[in-house]
N, C-alpha and C positions, 0 to 999 in steps of 0.2 A: 305820018303813017301810023295806023293802028295795027297792033299785032297781038295775037293771043295763041295759046297752045304751045308756046316755046318751052321745052323742058329745061331742067337745070344743066344737063350735059351740054346742050346747045349754048346756053348762057355762059357757062364756064369756058367753053371753047372760044366763044367770041371775046370773052374778057382776057383770056390768057395768051391766046395766040403767043506697108513698109516691109518690104522684103528683107529677109535675113535678120529679123529682129526678134525680140522676146515679147510674147503676149501673155499677160497674167490675167486670169479670170478669178472672180470671186462670187460668192453667193449671198443673196439677201433673202434670208428666210423670213417666216412670219414674225411680225412685230406686234406686241400688245398695243392696244389703243392708248393705254396710259403707261408711261414709262415705269411708274412705281409698281406695276404688276410683275415686273422682273423680266429678264431675258436670259437665256442660257449663256454661260461663259463662252467666249469666242473659241478658246482652245479646247473646249470639251465636246465640240460637235464637228462632224466632217464638213468638208468644203465641196458641195455638190456642183451642179451645172453653173456656168458663169452667167452674170447679168450686167457686168460692167468690166471694163478692161483698162489695163495699163500697157502701153506699147513703148518699148525701148528700141530705137533704131540703131543701125550700125554706126551712125555718126554721133551717137550719144544723146540724141534728142529724146526726151521723155514726153510722151503724150498721154494725158489722162482724159479718158472718155467718161463723161458724167451723164447719168440718167435723169438728173433733175435740171429744171430750167433756171437760168439766172435772170431774175427780175428785179435786181437791186438789193436782194436780201443777203448777198455775200456768199452764196453757196459756191460760186466759182473759185473762191479762195479757201473757204472753210473745209470743204471736202478734200481739197488738195493737201491742206495742212495735216489732215488725219493720216493720209498716205505718207506724207513726208516725215512724219514722226517716226515711222518704221524704216523708211528708205531715204537716207540722207541725200537730198537732191542738189544738183547744180541748177539753181533757179534760172540761170541765164539760158539754159537749154530746155526749159519747160514749155510745153504747149498744152492747152486745155480745149476740149471740144464738147459740144452737146452731142449726146448719143443719137443715132437714128432711131426711128420708131420701130420697136420690136418687142415681142413678148419677153425677151431676155431681160429687158430693162424695167420690168414691172415694179411698182412700188412695193416694198416689203410688206406693208399692211393692207393697202387698198387693192392690190392685185392687178393694177393697170399702170401704165407709164404715166405718171402725173407728178405735179409739184403743188403742195398745198398743206394746210393744217400745221404750218410751222414744224414740219417733221423731217426736213432734209438731213440735217446734221444728226438729229436724234435717231433716225432710222438707219443711218449708215455708219454710226460711230464705230462699231466693231468691224464692219465689212471693209471699209477703206483702209483701216489699219492692217487688216489681214492681207490685203493686196500688197501693201508695202513690205510686210514681213515675209510674204511668199517670194516677192522679187528679191529681197535681200538674201534670203536663204539660198535661192537658186544661183544668184550671182556669186555668192561666196563659195558655194560648192564648185562652180565652174572655175573660179580662180584657184581654189585649193587643188583641183586636179591639174590645172595648167602648170602650176608652180611646184606641185608635189610637196605641199606643205599642209599641215593640219588645218582644217576649217576653223578651228578655235583661234588660230593665229591671224585670221583675216577679219577685216571689218569694213563696213561701208562708210564712206566719208566723202561728202560733197561730189557725188557723181562718179566716184571711183571706188574700187575695192583695193585696200592696201594691206600689205603684210611686210613689216619691217621696211626694207628699202624698196620692195617691189610695189608697183601700183599699176592698175589697168582700169580704163574707163568702162562705164557700164556698156557702152556701145561695143567695145572690143570683146566683151564677154557675153553679149546678148545671144548670139547664135548658139554657143555652147550651152548656155543656161537653158535655152529653149528646148534642147534635146534631152535634158535631164527629166527624170520622173517628178511630177508635181507632188509636193508634200501633202499629206492628208491632214496634218496639223502644223500649226506654227505657234511660236512663243512671242507674245506681244510685250513690248517694253513696259515696265511698271511705271505708274505715275511719278514715282520718285526720280526717274531718269528722263522725264520729258523735257525736251528743249524747244519744241515747236508748239505743241498744244499748250494753251494758256499764255502764250506770248503774243502781244499785239503784232499783227502783220498787215502791211499795206495790201489793199485789194489788187488782185491780178488783172482785173478788167478796167481799172480806172484809167490807165494811160490811153487805151484804145478809145474809151468813151470821151475823154477830154479832147483828144486830137481828132475825133470824128472818124476813126478807123473801125469802130465797132459796127457790126452789121445788124440792123433791125429789119423787120419784114419789108418795109417800104423802100429799103435801100437796094433791093434786088432789081436788076434790069437785064433784059435780053431782047434780041430782035423780035419784032412783032408783038411786043407787050402792049396791051391796051388797059385802060382803066374803066371800071364799071362802078356806078353809084346807083343805089336803089332808092326810089321814092316810096316810102312806106306809109301806111295809113297813120294819121295822127292819133288814131284811136286804137287802144290795145284790142286785138282781135278783129279789127276792121278789115274790110275787103274792098277790092277795086269794083266799083259799080260801072264806071265808064271811063275811057281815057282816049286821048288823041295825042299822038306824038309828032304831028307834022311840024310844029314850031320847034321842037327839040332837034329834029333832023336838019333844020336849017342852020343850026349853030355850027360854025366852022370846027371841024375835027370830030363831030359826033358821027359814029358809024352805024349804030343800030339802037333801036328802042324795042325792048321785049318785055312781055309780062312774065313775071316769076311768081311763085306762091306767096311771097311776102309783099309784092307790089309791082312797080314798074322799074326796070333796069335801063339805064342809059349807058351805052358803051361808046367810049371815045378814045382818041389818040393820047389824051393826057387828062390829068385830074381836072384842070380848070375848064376844059371843054365839057367834060362830063358834068361838072357842077352847074355850069351855065345851061346845059341841055336839060338837066333835071329841073332847074328853076323854070324852064319854058314849057314844061309838060302841062297839059290840060287834063286833070284827073278829078273825077267825082268819086267820093268814097261812101261806102255803106258802113256806118260806124258800128253796127251790131250792138251787142250788150255793153261794149266799152264806151259808148257815146254818152253815158250818163254818170260816169265815175266822177266823184267829187271827194277829195280827201278829207274835207271838213265833215261832210256827211258820213264818210267812212269811220272817222273817229267817234262820231256819235253812235253809230251802229255797234262799234266795238265796245263802247262803254255799256250799252244796253245788253250786249251778249255776255259781257263779263258778269252781269248780275243774274244770269240765268244758270240753272244747273245743267249738267250734261257734258261738261268738259272732260277731256281725257285725263285720268289721274296719272301724274308723273311721279309723285311721291306722296306717301301718307303714313302717319303714325299717330297713335293715341286718338283723342277726341278733342280737336281744336275748338269746336263749337261750345262744348261744355266748359272747357278750360277758360275760354274767353269770358264766360259769365262770372268767373271768380277772380279774374285778373284785377290787380290794383289800378292799373291804367291801361287804356286801349288807344293805340295810334292807328289811324286810317289814312291812306294816301292813294292817289291815282296818278298815273304817269302816261304821258303821250309821247311816243317816239315816231318820227316821220320816216317816209321812204328816203333812202339815201342812194345816190349814184356813186359808182366807183371813181369815175372821171380820171383815169390814168393820163399822164401827160402825153404819152404816145397814143394817137388815135388807133382804134381797132383797124387792123389791116391784114390782108392775106394776098400773097402773090402765087399764081398757079400757072403751070405749064403742062399741057396734056398732049400726049402722043398716042399712037394706036395701042401701045402696050404698057404705058406708064403715065402716072400722074405725079408730078412733083409739086410740093407745096412749101413755100417759105413763109413762116409766120412765127410770131412770139406766142406760144401757147402753154398752158399749164396742163392740158389733157391730151397728150399725143395719141394714146390708144383710142380714146373716144372720138377724136377728130378724124382718125383714119377711116373709121367705118362709114360715115356719111359720104366722104369723098369717093370711096369705092362704090357705094350705092349709086351715087349721081353719075359717075363716069362709066359704070358697067364693068369696072375692073375688079380683080381680086384684091383683098386688103393688102396682100404682100406686094402688089404692084403700085401701091400708093406710098411714096417716099416723102416723109415730112422732114424738112430741114429746120430744126428749131433755131430761131434767132434770139438775140437778146430781147428781153421784154422791157419796154419803157414804162414799167409799173404794171402790176397785175391786180393785187388786192382781192383776188377771187374772180374778177370780171373775165379773165381769159381762161376760166375753167367752167365753161358753160356746157352742161350735158347735151344741149341741142346743137352745139358746134355752130352757132349762128354766124359768126364772122368768118368761119372756114367754108361753110356751105355756099355763101354768096360772094366771098372775096371782097367785102365792102370795107370802107375806110373811115367813115364818120358816123354821126348820128347816135353816139353812145348815150348821151344824156336823155335824148328823146326816146331812145330805143328800149329802155327798160332794163331788166335783170338787176333790179335794185335790192338793197337791203330792205326787207319787208317793213311796212308800217306796223307798229305794235302799241298795245295798251296793256298796262299792268294795274291791277287792283289788289291792294295789300291791306291786311288787317292784322295787327300784332298786339297781343296782350302781354303786359309786363307784371312781374311780381313786385312785392314791396321793395326789393333791392334793385329793381330796374332790369332784371334779367328776363328775356323773352320766355314765356311758358306756353304760348299759343300763337300759331302763325297760319293765316289763310292767305293764299297767293294765287291769283288767277291771271293768266296771260292770254291775250287774244292777238293772233297774227297769222299770216299765211305760212304754209309749209312749202318750201321749194324743193323738198326731197320727193314728195309723193308724185308719182307719174314720171320719174326720171330713172336712169340706170342706178341711182344711189338710193332708191326707195328701200332697199334692204337694210339701211341704217335705222329705219323706223321699226321699233320693237313694241309690240302690244299696243299699237296705236300712238306711241309716244315718239315725237320727232325730237331727238336729242339736241339738234341745232337750235330748236326753238326755246327749250327750257334750260339749257346749260347755263351755269352761273347762278341758277336759283336752286334747282332740285339737288344739285351736288355742292351747294355752298357750305363752307365750314361753319357759317353762322347757323344755318338750319340744322346741321348735324346734331347740335346739342339742345335743340328745342324739343321737348318730349311730345308735344302735340302739334302736328303740322299737316297741311294739305296743300299740294301744288297741282293746279289744273291748267290745261291748255285747250283753248278753242282755236280751230284752224279754219276760218272762213275762206271760201274760194273767191278769186277775183281774176279777171282777164289780165291784170297787170303782172308782167313777168318779174320774178324775184330770184335771188341767188345769194350765196354766201358772200359776205363783205368782210373786210379785214377785221378779224376777231369774231366773226359770225354772231352767234347768239349772245356772246359775252358783250358785244357792243351796246346792247340795250340793258341786259341784266346787270352788268357792272354798274351802270349809272343808277339803276333802281336800288340795288342792294346797298351801295355805298352812300347814297344820299339818305336812304332810309336809316342807315346806322347812325348818321348824325342826328336825325329826328328822334331816334330812340334814346340817344345819349342826352339830348336836350330834355326829353320827357323824364329821364331818370335823374336829371340834375347833375350829370357827370361830364367831364372833359371828353371830347370825341376820341382822343388818343387813349385815355385811360379806359374808356368804355370798350373800345376795340381790344385792348390788352386782355380784359376780363373775358371777352367772348372767344378770344383766340388762344387762351392759355394752353389748350391741348393741341395746338396747331403751330409747332415751332417754326416752320418755314414761312408761313404767313407773318408770324410775329417777328422773325428775323429781318425780313424785308421792311416791315413797318417801322421797327425800331431804328434801323439804319437810315431810312429816309427822314424820319422825324429828327434824328440827331443831326444829320448833315444840314437840314433846313433850319435848325434852331427853333424847333417847335417849343412854344411857351416863353420864348425870349421876346423882348420888345422889337417891333418892326418900325420902319420909317412911318411917319404920320400918314394916315390914309391908306395904309396897306394892311392886308389881312391874309391869314393862312387858312387853307382847307386841305384835308388829306383824304386819301382813299387807298385801299389795298385790295387786290383781286388776283385770284389764281385762274389761269387759263393755259391750255396747252402744256400742262405740267410745270409751268413757271409761275413764280410769285412776284408780283410787281406792286410796289407802293410808290405813291407820288404825293408830294406836297406842293400845292400851287400858291404862289404869292400874288395877290390880286388887289387892284384898286377899282373903284367905281366913280366915274365923274360924269354927272348929268345924265345918268342912265346908261352910259357906255362902260362896258366891262373891259378892263385892260389886265392882261396876264403878264407879269413882269419876270417871273422866275418859276421854273418847275424843277424840283429835285426828285430824281428817280432812284429807286433801289430795286435791283432784280436778283432773285435767286433762280438761275436757270441751270442749276447743276454745274457741271464742268464747263466753263466758258472756253470753248476751243480757240476762238479768236476774240479776245476782249475788245479789240478795236471795232470788230464787226458788231459786237453786242452794243457798244456805245452808239454806233451809227444807227442801229435799228431802233433803239429807244428814243434817240433824237428824232428820227423820222416818224415814230409813232406819236410823239407829242405834236408834231406839225399836223399829221393826219387827223389825230383825235381832236385837236383844237379847231381845225377847219370844220369838222362836223359839229362840235359843241357850240361854236359861235355863229356859224353860217349855214351849215348843211341842212337842206330840206328840199325834197322834190314834192311839188304839189300838183294836183290835177283839178281842173275846173271844166265841167261839161265834157269830160273825157280827154281833154288835152293837157299835156304836160306844160307847165308854165315856164320852166327853166330850159336853157338851151346851151349855154357855154360858160366859160369861167367868169364872165361879167355878171351873170345872175345866179350861177351856182359857184359861189366863191370859195376858192381855197384861201388859206391864211396868206396875208400879204407880208412883205418884208418888214414893214413898220410894226406889225403885230407880233412878230416873233419874239418869244421870251428867251431869256438865258436858260439853258437846259444843262443840268448837271446829272451825270449818271454814275452810280456806284454799284459795283457788283459784289454780291454776298459771296464770300469764299465758300466753296463747296466741293465735295468729292463725289457727289451724286452723278449719275449719268446725265449727259446733256439733254436739255429739253427745249421747247420752242422759244424763239426770240423774235421772229418777224411780226407776230400779232399781239402778244401779251401786254405790250406797252400802251395799247389803245384804250382798253376799258376803263382804267382809272382816271384818265384825263378829265373827262366831262364832270364826273362827280367831285373830283378834287376842286375844280373851279367853282362848281355850284355851291359846294360847302363853304368856300371862301367868300362867295357872294353873300351867303346867309350871314356869315360873321360880319360882313361889311354893312349890310342893309337890313337884316332881319327878315328878308323875303325868301321863302322856300320856292325854288324853281323846280317844278316837276315836269316840265316839258322841254324838249329839245327842238331847235336850237335855243340857247338860253336868252331869254328876253325879260328885262325888268319892266314892271308895271309903270 
């Protein structure tokens, strides 16, 4: 059967077929983009309308409702720890829930309900503690009135309020506490008295995930549920020219074949029937402009574009052209960085149930507010009639934060690697002039790569034509800050290939460039790479602190086993400072990473165990990209398809990873992403130490 003109509403329909307690609300006001810009003291500002809640039921159960998605980064535990620092919990009676989609849960900085940018803990550091303090205050007041004793004689302890021999559970006091006026200010516990923050805590979601009780999007089932898979054009921007679904309809379990804007959808009773039905489709595609894309040719065109004037100026000072002419030495380098897929272990998926006045969606998403809009548009409902049940995410890395809401619009489950939304392909052209002592005095830096912000709801982040996600890590680099003559430019060519933020975003390529370049400059200056960085970072103590700690723990400068070599890198992203030392060997052209020593300054480490886990995962993620990651297109078609040809790191390739946390009293900063940028350059620098080869292309390949 052939079909056309089926709208998305029809397609989705075919596919989908504590009372008496205490509620505490708190406010998440505007948050500066960078933590060091400062934020008002928690106790100095009022607590206006709520955007997240703490519920205490009559039976003493405490439910924390979280506005951020848990995708393996530990937010499910870290945010609860913030609250628990102020309200001593009975952890055996604790429940944690993802919040429903609502404006009240908007991200403090971005203004929409979302999770990303390594900001969950940083943005909520004050607010969740305020919730705990407000609950403690009200419960103590309720106990004080009940027992007719001074509030100062009462304290919260492990789910109870106690005063001398008297004690009452939070549940017993909840109703009375709820009737009291909410305080306009609360006093937070000083760091000197913290017993939860800074103490390693086991993750609250681990048991459910290990035993299989955790709910992900595809775990949802209800009567009448069908599965839909979409056959999409193998060319970016391609369209259906002709199709015949007769063979697909003969597959047992296939119920419908319909054309949708992105291709042909096969609706079936189960996934396997839908998959077989899709394979049986007879489709002819019009490739459009995407039919000629070739990433090798794209790299050549990027190189040519980098040599042309007209790039957007991201940062400029002095006269780098004139200063270059008087430099004692000039170092020039070019870097090629490929498209990268996110490839989360859990395939993209979405479960939908539609009735006359309601649309329910179960999915693991990073952008609840953005996803609600398209669902309302497709179903003809009002946004408030669209209910999103956020599930656990089996990996996000930015892929589940698509401004187009692609996997929610269609409710599809596979095809992520072929489907795009990659980290953009990039080219860097750099020229640095050094003075007689080896210090940079002139710096010219041109980047070429797509902007994924332009044309999306996030285009407002582009200022004066500068896409900060493209040039971050270069234009704001500590190294560049002390170079008197510099110019950073960006060319943003357009392409049908869809791109998106990828774990650590622009830092994923700029970190590689800046840190391998530092080694080249050190070599040109005749200096040790660590000593050279020390001189460049003398005015940047947090960079230097992480660098010194990692180098000391790795034994930089001490003899290594025969055939092994060290490389190091340090990079700041998401307000955190991460240094890594990689211990590497090279055998017949094969690169083997034996050990990675990490040091991180992330301000106050709320859950040190979570910090360690995130740095370990960043090494795995970063090494996967450094050694294997590459999406290539030939004649418009993506060459990779799954984990066999878009390889993650294998077990036998996993190095020993050591993580050290720099003690700090600064506010918490990002942890989920900052560990990725230093991985590739640390390994590349170790490879140079081993072989003398400068590797300026990723993934790393020896000649």
